[in-house]
C-alpha positions, 0 to 999 in steps of 0.5 A: 547968046546974043549977036550984034552987027559988027564984032560980037565977042562971046565967052563959052564956059565949061568946054573942059568936058569936050574932047580935043578937036575942031568944032564948028559953031553956027548961029543964024542972025538976021536970016544969015548963017554965021559960022566960026571954027573952034579948035580945042587943043587940051 
């Protein structure tokens, strides 16, 4: 996964194996931690 300054769009495949729930995605970019919440509903 590559992150860039500004907006970075990512596609995550094969998530059907994960149970329904809330997941926190974390990445470190240029010394900063980027977090995003993923809500899986089905």
